[in-house]
CHARMM-style PDB file with segment names, atoms N, HN, CA, C and O in Angstrom:
ATOM      1  N   MET     1      97.043  93.324  93.874  1.00  0.00      PROA
ATOM      2  CA  MET     1      96.357  94.506  93.903  1.00  0.00      PROA
ATOM      3  C   MET     1      96.299  95.304  95.359  1.00  0.00      PROA
ATOM      4  O   MET     1      96.157  94.832  96.487  1.00  0.00      PROA
ATOM      5  N   ARG     2      96.462  96.702  94.925  1.00  0.00      PROA
ATOM      6  HN  ARG     2      96.578  97.086  94.009  1.00  0.00      PROA
ATOM      7  CA  ARG     2      96.955  97.575  96.083  1.00  0.00      PROA
ATOM      8  C   ARG     2      95.506  97.981  96.211  1.00  0.00      PROA
ATOM      9  O   ARG     2      94.695  98.036  95.287  1.00  0.00      PROA
ATOM     10  N   THR     3      95.254  98.307  97.711  1.00  0.00      PROA
ATOM     11  HN  THR     3      95.913  98.262  98.462  1.00  0.00      PROA
ATOM     12  CA  THR     3      93.680  98.863  97.920  1.00  0.00      PROA
ATOM     13  C   THR     3      93.802  99.771  99.148  1.00  0.00      PROA
ATOM     14  O   THR     3      94.551  99.381 100.044  1.00  0.00      PROA
ATOM     15  N   GLU     4      93.163 100.924  99.297  1.00  0.00      PROA
ATOM     16  HN  GLU     4      92.555 101.241  98.570  1.00  0.00      PROA
ATOM     17  CA  GLU     4      93.450 102.044 100.353  1.00  0.00      PROA
ATOM     18  C   GLU     4      91.972 101.937 100.774  1.00  0.00      PROA
ATOM     19  O   GLU     4      90.983 102.222 100.099  1.00  0.00      PROA
ATOM     20  N   LEU     5      92.034 101.463 102.037  1.00  0.00      PROA
ATOM     21  HN  LEU     5      92.837 101.231 102.585  1.00  0.00      PROA
ATOM     22  CA  LEU     5      90.802 101.270 103.011  1.00  0.00      PROA
ATOM     23  C   LEU     5      90.210 102.511 103.328  1.00  0.00      PROA
ATOM     24  O   LEU     5      90.812 103.519 102.958  1.00  0.00      PROA
ATOM     25  N   PRO     6      89.122 102.635 103.954  1.00  0.00      PROA
ATOM     26  CA  PRO     6      88.376 103.898 104.261  1.00  0.00      PROA
ATOM     27  C   PRO     6      89.018 104.493 105.231  1.00  0.00      PROA
ATOM     28  O   PRO     6      89.054 105.724 105.224  1.00  0.00      PROA
ATOM     29  N   GLY     7      89.685 103.734 106.306  1.00  0.00      PROA
ATOM     30  HN  GLY     7      89.657 102.734 106.311  1.00  0.00      PROA
ATOM     31  CA  GLY     7      90.555 104.406 107.341  1.00  0.00      PROA
ATOM     32  C   GLY     7      92.081 104.712 107.016  1.00  0.00      PROA
ATOM     33  O   GLY     7      92.938 104.862 107.887  1.00  0.00      PROA
ATOM     34  N   GLY     8      92.306 104.785 105.648  1.00  0.00      PROA
ATOM     35  HN  GLY     8      91.609 104.663 104.940  1.00  0.00      PROA
ATOM     36  CA  GLY     8      93.504 105.101 105.060  1.00  0.00      PROA
ATOM     37  C   GLY     8      94.576 103.953 105.096  1.00  0.00      PROA
ATOM     38  O   GLY     8      95.728 104.251 104.781  1.00  0.00      PROA
ATOM     39  N   THR     9      94.330 102.884 105.396  1.00  0.00      PROA
ATOM     40  HN  THR     9      93.395 102.642 105.652  1.00  0.00      PROA
ATOM     41  CA  THR     9      95.306 101.843 105.412  1.00  0.00      PROA
ATOM     42  C   THR     9      95.349 101.371 104.398  1.00  0.00      PROA
ATOM     43  O   THR     9      94.244 101.123 103.915  1.00  0.00      PROA
ATOM     44  N   VAL    10      96.608 100.995 103.534  1.00  0.00      PROA
ATOM     45  HN  VAL    10      97.506 101.196 103.927  1.00  0.00      PROA
ATOM     46  CA  VAL    10      97.171 100.438 102.352  1.00  0.00      PROA
ATOM     47  C   VAL    10      97.430  98.941 102.479  1.00  0.00      PROA
ATOM     48  O   VAL    10      98.523  98.530 102.869  1.00  0.00      PROA
ATOM     49  N   VAL    11      96.521  98.203 102.182  1.00  0.00      PROA
ATOM     50  HN  VAL    11      95.634  98.537 101.865  1.00  0.00      PROA
ATOM     51  CA  VAL    11      96.774  96.878 101.879  1.00  0.00      PROA
ATOM     52  C   VAL    11      97.017  96.220 100.671  1.00  0.00      PROA
ATOM     53  O   VAL    11      96.375  96.749  99.764  1.00  0.00      PROA
ATOM     54  N   TRP    12      97.819  95.098 100.239  1.00  0.00      PROA
ATOM     55  HN  TRP    12      98.341  94.669 100.976  1.00  0.00      PROA
ATOM     56  CA  TRP    12      97.962  94.391  99.099  1.00  0.00      PROA
ATOM     57  C   TRP    12      97.493  92.957  99.213  1.00  0.00      PROA
ATOM     58  O   TRP    12      97.633  92.317 100.255  1.00  0.00      PROA
ATOM     59  N   GLY    13      96.953  92.481  98.158  1.00  0.00      PROA
ATOM     60  HN  GLY    13      96.839  93.001  97.311  1.00  0.00      PROA
ATOM     61  CA  GLY    13      96.218  91.261  97.895  1.00  0.00      PROA
ATOM     62  C   GLY    13      95.712  90.541  96.580  1.00  0.00      PROA
ATOM     63  O   GLY    13      96.188  90.641  95.449  1.00  0.00      PROA
ATOM     64  N   LYS    14      94.904  89.978  96.898  1.00  0.00      PROA
ATOM     65  HN  LYS    14      94.518  89.897  97.817  1.00  0.00      PROA
ATOM     66  CA  LYS    14      94.192  89.066  95.731  1.00  0.00      PROA
ATOM     67  C   LYS    14      92.929  88.730  96.228  1.00  0.00      PROA
ATOM     68  O   LYS    14      92.711  88.392  97.391  1.00  0.00      PROA
ATOM     69  N   THR    15      92.040  88.834  95.273  1.00  0.00      PROA
ATOM     70  HN  THR    15      92.217  89.109  94.328  1.00  0.00      PROA
ATOM     71  CA  THR    15      90.593  88.270  95.437  1.00  0.00      PROA
ATOM     72  C   THR    15      90.226  87.352  94.488  1.00  0.00      PROA
ATOM     73  O   THR    15      91.017  87.445  93.550  1.00  0.00      PROA
ATOM     74  N   GLY    16      89.308  86.417  94.269  1.00  0.00      PROA
ATOM     75  HN  GLY    16      88.666  86.341  95.032  1.00  0.00      PROA
ATOM     76  CA  GLY    16      88.777  85.693  93.500  1.00  0.00      PROA
ATOM     77  C   GLY    16      87.082  85.436  93.804  1.00  0.00      PROA
ATOM     78  O   GLY    16      86.535  85.708  94.873  1.00  0.00      PROA
ATOM     79  N   SER    17      86.506  84.936  92.780  1.00  0.00      PROA
ATOM     80  HN  SER    17      86.951  84.715  91.912  1.00  0.00      PROA
ATOM     81  CA  SER    17      84.785  84.936  92.990  1.00  0.00      PROA
ATOM     82  C   SER    17      84.637  83.921  91.907  1.00  0.00      PROA
ATOM     83  O   SER    17      85.345  83.617  90.947  1.00  0.00      PROA
ATOM     84  N   ARG    18      83.224  83.393  92.471  1.00  0.00      PROA
ATOM     85  HN  ARG    18      82.649  83.640  93.251  1.00  0.00      PROA
ATOM     86  CA  ARG    18      82.535  82.567  91.481  1.00  0.00      PROA
ATOM     87  C   ARG    18      81.140  83.080  92.034  1.00  0.00      PROA
ATOM     88  O   ARG    18      81.081  83.933  92.919  1.00  0.00      PROA
ATOM     89  N   PRO    19      80.062  82.524  91.475  1.00  0.00      PROA
ATOM     90  CA  PRO    19      78.840  82.716  91.791  1.00  0.00      PROA
ATOM     91  C   PRO    19      78.401  82.259  93.192  1.00  0.00      PROA
ATOM     92  O   PRO    19      78.547  81.050  93.369  1.00  0.00      PROA
ATOM     93  N   GLY    20      77.983  82.831  94.047  1.00  0.00      PROA
ATOM     94  HN  GLY    20      77.863  83.814  93.903  1.00  0.00      PROA
ATOM     95  CA  GLY    20      77.934  82.381  95.413  1.00  0.00      PROA
ATOM     96  C   GLY    20      79.206  82.220  96.444  1.00  0.00      PROA
ATOM     97  O   GLY    20      79.069  82.050  97.656  1.00  0.00      PROA
ATOM     98  N   CYS    21      80.314  82.292  95.841  1.00  0.00      PROA
ATOM     99  HN  CYS    21      80.426  82.430  94.857  1.00  0.00      PROA
ATOM    100  CA  CYS    21      81.639  82.361  96.780  1.00  0.00      PROA
ATOM    101  C   CYS    21      82.419  83.398  96.224  1.00  0.00      PROA
ATOM    102  O   CYS    21      82.342  83.838  95.077  1.00  0.00      PROA
ATOM    103  N   THR    22      83.408  83.859  97.408  1.00  0.00      PROA
ATOM    104  HN  THR    22      83.470  83.502  98.340  1.00  0.00      PROA
ATOM    105  CA  THR    22      84.170  84.859  97.217  1.00  0.00      PROA
ATOM    106  C   THR    22      85.266  84.649  98.110  1.00  0.00      PROA
ATOM    107  O   THR    22      84.903  84.203  99.198  1.00  0.00      PROA
ATOM    108  N   ASN    23      86.459  84.828  97.988  1.00  0.00      PROA
ATOM    109  HN  ASN    23      86.753  85.191  97.104  1.00  0.00      PROA
ATOM    110  CA  ASN    23      87.885  84.710  98.909  1.00  0.00      PROA
ATOM    111  C   ASN    23      88.946  85.839  98.601  1.00  0.00      PROA
ATOM    112  O   ASN    23      88.925  86.597  97.631  1.00  0.00      PROA
ATOM    113  N   GLY    24      89.531  85.816  99.240  1.00  0.00      PROA
ATOM    114  HN  GLY    24      89.548  85.201 100.029  1.00  0.00      PROA
ATOM    115  CA  GLY    24      91.092  86.553  99.234  1.00  0.00      PROA
ATOM    116  C   GLY    24      91.659  86.801 100.178  1.00  0.00      PROA
ATOM    117  O   GLY    24      91.179  86.761 101.311  1.00  0.00      PROA
ATOM    118  N   VAL    25      93.134  87.197  99.801  1.00  0.00      PROA
ATOM    119  HN  VAL    25      93.524  87.230  98.881  1.00  0.00      PROA
ATOM    120  CA  VAL    25      94.173  87.464 101.240  1.00  0.00      PROA
ATOM    121  C   VAL    25      94.453  88.921 100.830  1.00  0.00      PROA
ATOM    122  O   VAL    25      94.407  89.411  99.702  1.00  0.00      PROA
ATOM    123  N   PHE    26      94.761  89.510 102.029  1.00  0.00      PROA
ATOM    124  HN  PHE    26      94.798  89.112 102.946  1.00  0.00      PROA
ATOM    125  CA  PHE    26      95.295  90.930 101.992  1.00  0.00      PROA
ATOM    126  C   PHE    26      96.338  90.887 103.279  1.00  0.00      PROA
ATOM    127  O   PHE    26      96.136  90.275 104.328  1.00  0.00      PROA
ATOM    128  N   VAL    27      97.453  91.651 102.961  1.00  0.00      PROA
ATOM    129  HN  VAL    27      97.617  92.148 102.109  1.00  0.00      PROA
ATOM    130  CA  VAL    27      98.273  92.052 104.010  1.00  0.00      PROA
ATOM    131  C   VAL    27      98.721  93.825 103.929  1.00  0.00      PROA
ATOM    132  O   VAL    27      98.492  94.615 103.013  1.00  0.00      PROA
ATOM    133  N   THR    28      99.298  94.019 105.007  1.00  0.00      PROA
ATOM    134  HN  THR    28      99.484  93.377 105.751  1.00  0.00      PROA
ATOM    135  CA  THR    28      99.945  95.597 105.263  1.00  0.00      PROA
ATOM    136  C   THR    28     101.410  94.932 104.349  1.00  0.00      PROA
ATOM    137  O   THR    28     101.754  93.788 104.053  1.00  0.00      PROA
ATOM    138  N   ARG    29     101.958  96.191 104.130  1.00  0.00      PROA
ATOM    139  HN  ARG    29     101.678  97.120 104.370  1.00  0.00      PROA
ATOM    140  CA  ARG    29     103.208  96.333 103.446  1.00  0.00      PROA
ATOM    141  C   ARG    29     104.191  95.533 104.366  1.00  0.00      PROA
ATOM    142  O   ARG    29     105.172  94.912 103.958  1.00  0.00      PROA
ATOM    143  N   ASP    30     103.729  95.652 105.839  1.00  0.00      PROA
ATOM    144  HN  ASP    30     102.932  96.156 106.170  1.00  0.00      PROA
ATOM    145  CA  ASP    30     105.129  95.401 106.714  1.00  0.00      PROA
ATOM    146  C   ASP    30     104.780  94.059 107.232  1.00  0.00      PROA
ATOM    147  O   ASP    30     105.448  93.524 108.116  1.00  0.00      PROA
ATOM    148  N   LEU    31     103.563  93.417 106.600  1.00  0.00      PROA
ATOM    149  HN  LEU    31     103.020  93.852 105.881  1.00  0.00      PROA
ATOM    150  CA  LEU    31     103.375  92.010 106.946  1.00  0.00      PROA
ATOM    151  C   LEU    31     102.792  92.174 108.519  1.00  0.00      PROA
ATOM    152  O   LEU    31     102.752  91.121 109.156  1.00  0.00      PROA
ATOM    153  N   SER    32     102.415  93.188 109.089  1.00  0.00      PROA
ATOM    154  HN  SER    32     102.447  94.043 108.571  1.00  0.00      PROA
ATOM    155  CA  SER    32     102.071  92.995 110.614  1.00  0.00      PROA
ATOM    156  C   SER    32     100.667  92.553 110.721  1.00  0.00      PROA
ATOM    157  O   SER    32     100.179  92.021 111.718  1.00  0.00      PROA
ATOM    158  N   ARG    33     100.018  92.832 109.543  1.00  0.00      PROA
ATOM    159  HN  ARG    33     100.415  93.265 108.733  1.00  0.00      PROA
ATOM    160  CA  ARG    33      98.715  92.363 109.624  1.00  0.00      PROA
ATOM    161  C   ARG    33      98.066  91.630 108.323  1.00  0.00      PROA
ATOM    162  O   ARG    33      98.233  92.185 107.237  1.00  0.00      PROA
ATOM    163  N   ARG    34      97.438  90.583 108.370  1.00  0.00      PROA
ATOM    164  HN  ARG    34      97.303  90.132 109.253  1.00  0.00      PROA
ATOM    165  CA  ARG    34      97.071  89.866 107.355  1.00  0.00      PROA
ATOM    166  C   ARG    34      95.720  89.305 107.534  1.00  0.00      PROA
ATOM    167  O   ARG    34      95.387  89.024 108.686  1.00  0.00      PROA
ATOM    168  N   VAL    35      94.785  89.073 106.443  1.00  0.00      PROA
ATOM    169  HN  VAL    35      95.056  89.301 105.508  1.00  0.00      PROA
ATOM    170  CA  VAL    35      93.709  88.434 106.443  1.00  0.00      PROA
ATOM    171  C   VAL    35      93.645  87.383 105.659  1.00  0.00      PROA
ATOM    172  O   VAL    35      94.584  87.409 104.864  1.00  0.00      PROA
ATOM    173  N   VAL    36      92.857  86.329 105.501  1.00  0.00      PROA
ATOM    174  HN  VAL    36      92.094  86.308 106.147  1.00  0.00      PROA
ATOM    175  CA  VAL    36      92.514  85.359 104.626  1.00  0.00      PROA
ATOM    176  C   VAL    36      90.903  85.198 105.038  1.00  0.00      PROA
ATOM    177  O   VAL    36      90.435  85.204 106.176  1.00  0.00      PROA
ATOM    178  N   TYR    37      90.181  85.050 103.738  1.00  0.00      PROA
ATOM    179  HN  TYR    37      90.561  85.045 102.814  1.00  0.00      PROA
ATOM    180  CA  TYR    37      88.729  84.938 103.852  1.00  0.00      PROA
ATOM    181  C   TYR    37      88.268  84.197 102.883  1.00  0.00      PROA
ATOM    182  O   TYR    37      88.988  84.073 101.892  1.00  0.00      PROA
ATOM    183  N   SER    38      86.761  83.416 102.922  1.00  0.00      PROA
ATOM    184  HN  SER    38      86.177  83.517 103.727  1.00  0.00      PROA
ATOM    185  CA  SER    38      86.280  82.967 102.205  1.00  0.00      PROA
ATOM    186  C   SER    38      84.862  82.682 102.746  1.00  0.00      PROA
ATOM    187  O   SER    38      84.519  82.150 103.802  1.00  0.00      PROA
ATOM    188  N   LEU    39      84.031  83.255 101.582  1.00  0.00      PROA
ATOM    189  HN  LEU    39      84.309  83.687 100.724  1.00  0.00      PROA
ATOM    190  CA  LEU    39      82.646  83.532 102.135  1.00  0.00      PROA
ATOM    191  C   LEU    39      81.470  82.885 101.077  1.00  0.00      PROA
ATOM    192  O   LEU    39      81.365  83.264  99.911  1.00  0.00      PROA
ATOM    193  N   ASN    40      80.832  82.115 101.534  1.00  0.00      PROA
ATOM    194  HN  ASN    40      80.917  81.806 102.482  1.00  0.00      PROA
ATOM    195  CA  ASN    40      79.670  81.822 100.679  1.00  0.00      PROA
ATOM    196  C   ASN    40      78.297  82.601 101.245  1.00  0.00      PROA
ATOM    197  O   ASN    40      77.961  82.650 102.429  1.00  0.00      PROA
ATOM    198  N   TYR    41      77.528  83.246 100.020  1.00  0.00      PROA
ATOM    199  HN  TYR    41      77.800  83.207  99.058  1.00  0.00      PROA
ATOM    200  CA  TYR    41      76.672  83.952 100.480  1.00  0.00      PROA
ATOM    201  C   TYR    41      75.665  83.759  99.517  1.00  0.00      PROA
ATOM    202  O   TYR    41      75.952  82.966  98.620  1.00  0.00      PROA
ATOM    203  N   ASN    42      74.697  84.222  99.487  1.00  0.00      PROA
ATOM    204  HN  ASN    42      74.464  84.865 100.216  1.00  0.00      PROA
ATOM    205  CA  ASN    42      73.358  84.003  98.844  1.00  0.00      PROA
ATOM    206  C   ASN    42      72.577  85.371  98.670  1.00  0.00      PROA
ATOM    207  O   ASN    42      71.574  85.452  99.379  1.00  0.00      PROA
ATOM    208  N   ASN    43      72.861  86.507  97.827  1.00  0.00      PROA
ATOM    209  HN  ASN    43      73.676  86.442  97.251  1.00  0.00      PROA
ATOM    210  CA  ASN    43      72.512  87.785  97.660  1.00  0.00      PROA
ATOM    211  C   ASN    43      71.593  87.741  96.561  1.00  0.00      PROA
ATOM    212  O   ASN    43      71.854  86.982  95.628  1.00  0.00      PROA
ATOM    213  N   PRO    44      70.404  88.545  96.531  1.00  0.00      PROA
ATOM    214  CA  PRO    44      69.642  88.766  95.465  1.00  0.00      PROA
ATOM    215  C   PRO    44      70.329  89.048  94.197  1.00  0.00      PROA
ATOM    216  O   PRO    44      71.412  89.629  94.263  1.00  0.00      PROA
ATOM    217  N   PRO    45      69.848  88.716  93.049  1.00  0.00      PROA
ATOM    218  CA  PRO    45      70.525  88.867  91.839  1.00  0.00      PROA
ATOM    219  C   PRO    45      71.004  90.515  91.717  1.00  0.00      PROA
ATOM    220  O   PRO    45      70.217  91.398  92.058  1.00  0.00      PROA
ATOM    221  N   GLY    46      71.895  90.723  91.377  1.00  0.00      PROA
ATOM    222  HN  GLY    46      72.534  90.005  91.100  1.00  0.00      PROA
ATOM    223  CA  GLY    46      72.229  92.430  91.166  1.00  0.00      PROA
ATOM    224  C   GLY    46      72.882  93.013  92.276  1.00  0.00      PROA
ATOM    225  O   GLY    46      73.346  94.152  92.232  1.00  0.00      PROA
ATOM    226  N   SER    47      72.948  92.155  93.440  1.00  0.00      PROA
ATOM    227  HN  SER    47      72.571  91.229  93.476  1.00  0.00      PROA
ATOM    228  CA  SER    47      73.542  92.811  94.497  1.00  0.00      PROA
ATOM    229  C   SER    47      74.948  92.193  94.655  1.00  0.00      PROA
ATOM    230  O   SER    47      75.350  91.289  93.923  1.00  0.00      PROA
ATOM    231  N   SER    48      75.740  92.792  95.757  1.00  0.00      PROA
ATOM    232  HN  SER    48      75.413  93.526  96.352  1.00  0.00      PROA
ATOM    233  CA  SER    48      77.341  92.362  95.744  1.00  0.00      PROA
ATOM    234  C   SER    48      77.738  92.037  97.063  1.00  0.00      PROA
ATOM    235  O   SER    48      77.205  92.468  98.086  1.00  0.00      PROA
ATOM    236  N   GLU    49      78.991  91.020  96.972  1.00  0.00      PROA
ATOM    237  HN  GLU    49      79.423  90.670  96.141  1.00  0.00      PROA
ATOM    238  CA  GLU    49      79.486  90.841  98.361  1.00  0.00      PROA
ATOM    239  C   GLU    49      80.203  91.775  98.895  1.00  0.00      PROA
ATOM    240  O   GLU    49      80.540  91.756 100.079  1.00  0.00      PROA
ATOM    241  N   LEU    50      80.575  92.887  97.895  1.00  0.00      PROA
ATOM    242  HN  LEU    50      80.301  92.902  96.933  1.00  0.00      PROA
ATOM    243  CA  LEU    50      81.443  94.008  98.438  1.00  0.00      PROA
ATOM    244  C   LEU    50      81.155  94.300 100.006  1.00  0.00      PROA
ATOM    245  O   LEU    50      82.082  94.226 100.813  1.00  0.00      PROA
ATOM    246  N   LYS    51      80.049  94.581 100.345  1.00  0.00      PROA
ATOM    247  HN  LYS    51      79.297  94.641  99.689  1.00  0.00      PROA
ATOM    248  CA  LYS    51      79.817  95.106 101.602  1.00  0.00      PROA
ATOM    249  C   LYS    51      80.199  94.094 102.706  1.00  0.00      PROA
ATOM    250  O   LYS    51      80.174  94.499 103.868  1.00  0.00      PROA
ATOM    251  N   TYR    52      80.549  92.812 102.452  1.00  0.00      PROA
ATOM    252  HN  TYR    52      80.569  92.482 101.508  1.00  0.00      PROA
ATOM    253  CA  TYR    52      80.921  91.805 103.537  1.00  0.00      PROA
ATOM    254  C   TYR    52      82.414  91.856 103.627  1.00  0.00      PROA
ATOM    255  O   TYR    52      83.055  91.962 104.673  1.00  0.00      PROA
ATOM    256  N   VAL    53      82.985  91.751 102.190  1.00  0.00      PROA
ATOM    257  HN  VAL    53      82.464  91.665 101.341  1.00  0.00      PROA
ATOM    258  CA  VAL    53      84.322  92.012 102.244  1.00  0.00      PROA
ATOM    259  C   VAL    53      84.942  93.186 102.919  1.00  0.00      PROA
ATOM    260  O   VAL    53      85.965  93.042 103.588  1.00  0.00      PROA
ATOM    261  N   LEU    54      84.247  94.569 102.739  1.00  0.00      PROA
ATOM    262  HN  LEU    54      83.416  94.685 102.195  1.00  0.00      PROA
ATOM    263  CA  LEU    54      84.711  95.572 103.124  1.00  0.00      PROA
ATOM    264  C   LEU    54      84.687  95.538 104.883  1.00  0.00      PROA
ATOM    265  O   LEU    54      85.581  96.007 105.586  1.00  0.00      PROA
ATOM    266  N   GLY    55      83.672  94.992 105.288  1.00  0.00      PROA
ATOM    267  HN  GLY    55      82.945  94.611 104.717  1.00  0.00      PROA
ATOM    268  CA  GLY    55      83.249  94.897 106.565  1.00  0.00      PROA
ATOM    269  C   GLY    55      84.612  94.007 107.177  1.00  0.00      PROA
ATOM    270  O   GLY    55      85.190  94.470 108.160  1.00  0.00      PROA
ATOM    271  N   ILE    56      85.059  92.817 106.605  1.00  0.00      PROA
ATOM    272  HN  ILE    56      84.589  92.441 105.807  1.00  0.00      PROA
ATOM    273  CA  ILE    56      86.054  91.908 107.213  1.00  0.00      PROA
ATOM    274  C   ILE    56      87.111  92.968 107.098  1.00  0.00      PROA
ATOM    275  O   ILE    56      87.596  93.358 108.161  1.00  0.00      PROA
ATOM    276  N   ALA    57      87.543  93.493 105.986  1.00  0.00      PROA
ATOM    277  HN  ALA    57      87.149  93.176 105.123  1.00  0.00      PROA
ATOM    278  CA  ALA    57      88.756  94.454 105.794  1.00  0.00      PROA
ATOM    279  C   ALA    57      88.792  95.360 106.881  1.00  0.00      PROA
ATOM    280  O   ALA    57      89.845  95.533 107.494  1.00  0.00      PROA
ATOM    281  N   GLU    58      87.759  95.949 107.180  1.00  0.00      PROA
ATOM    282  HN  GLU    58      86.903  95.808 106.682  1.00  0.00      PROA
ATOM    283  CA  GLU    58      87.789  97.086 108.204  1.00  0.00      PROA
ATOM    284  C   GLU    58      88.074  96.471 109.695  1.00  0.00      PROA
ATOM    285  O   GLU    58      88.802  97.016 110.525  1.00  0.00      PROA
ATOM    286  N   ALA    59      87.364  95.227 109.891  1.00  0.00      PROA
ATOM    287  HN  ALA    59      86.772  94.784 109.217  1.00  0.00      PROA
ATOM    288  CA  ALA    59      87.883  94.517 111.387  1.00  0.00      PROA
ATOM    289  C   ALA    59      89.253  94.239 111.389  1.00  0.00      PROA
ATOM    290  O   ALA    59      89.929  94.285 112.417  1.00  0.00      PROA
ATOM    291  N   ALA    60      89.820  93.870 109.969  1.00  0.00      PROA
ATOM    292  HN  ALA    60      89.271  93.832 109.134  1.00  0.00      PROA
ATOM    293  CA  ALA    60      91.021  92.945 110.356  1.00  0.00      PROA
ATOM    294  C   ALA    60      92.354  94.327 110.325  1.00  0.00      PROA
ATOM    295  O   ALA    60      93.496  94.264 110.780  1.00  0.00      PROA
ATOM    296  N   PHE    61      91.729  95.387 109.681  1.00  0.00      PROA
ATOM    297  HN  PHE    61      90.801  95.438 109.312  1.00  0.00      PROA
ATOM    298  CA  PHE    61      93.121  96.249 109.572  1.00  0.00      PROA
ATOM    299  C   PHE    61      92.556  97.635 110.228  1.00  0.00      PROA
ATOM    300  O   PHE    61      93.167  98.620 109.813  1.00  0.00      PROA
ATOM    301  N   SER    62      91.611  97.890 111.080  1.00  0.00      PROA
ATOM    302  HN  SER    62      91.115  97.090 111.417  1.00  0.00      PROA
ATOM    303  CA  SER    62      91.457  99.128 111.495  1.00  0.00      PROA
ATOM    304  C   SER    62      92.470  99.219 112.588  1.00  0.00      PROA
ATOM    305  O   SER    62      92.931  98.330 113.303  1.00  0.00      PROA
ATOM    306  N   LYS    63      92.719 100.546 112.549  1.00  0.00      PROA
ATOM    307  HN  LYS    63      92.345 101.269 111.968  1.00  0.00      PROA
ATOM    308  CA  LYS    63      93.983 100.905 113.723  1.00  0.00      PROA
ATOM    309  C   LYS    63      93.405 101.021 115.057  1.00  0.00      PROA
ATOM    310  O   LYS    63      92.360 101.625 115.298  1.00  0.00      PROA
ATOM    311  N   PRO    64      94.184 100.373 115.974  1.00  0.00      PROA
ATOM    312  CA  PRO    64      93.386 100.242 117.367  1.00  0.00      PROA
ATOM    313  C   PRO    64      93.239 101.532 118.000  1.00  0.00      PROA
ATOM    314  O   PRO    64      94.067 102.440 117.929  1.00  0.00      PROA
ATOM    315  N   ARG    65      92.101 101.567 118.647  1.00  0.00      PROA
ATOM    316  HN  ARG    65      91.428 100.829 118.706  1.00  0.00      PROA
ATOM    317  CA  ARG    65      91.921 102.440 119.519  1.00  0.00      PROA
ATOM    318  C   ARG    65      92.513 102.997 120.678  1.00  0.00      PROA
ATOM    319  O   ARG    65      92.560 102.130 121.550  1.00  0.00      PROA
ATOM    320  N   LYS    66      92.956 104.013 121.036  1.00  0.00      PROA
ATOM    321  HN  LYS    66      92.918 104.718 120.328  1.00  0.00      PROA
ATOM    322  CA  LYS    66      93.555 104.279 121.950  1.00  0.00      PROA
ATOM    323  C   LYS    66      92.834 104.778 123.241  1.00  0.00      PROA
ATOM    324  OT1 LYS    66      93.491 105.069 124.242  1.00  0.00      PROA
TER     325      LYS     66
END
């Protein structure tokens, strides 16, 4: 899957999840940055792990500050 992050960085990857667990791998096209994650979470019914995944992606792929 192709995903554009809020900062404009485009990453490619794959995710998967089961109740209580989510994991994924994402890379930049030039392979200069990569992240692999696996989370166990205990969210209330109806909530999502998406905020955690986006936080990981932002930390891994945000452009360095000058």
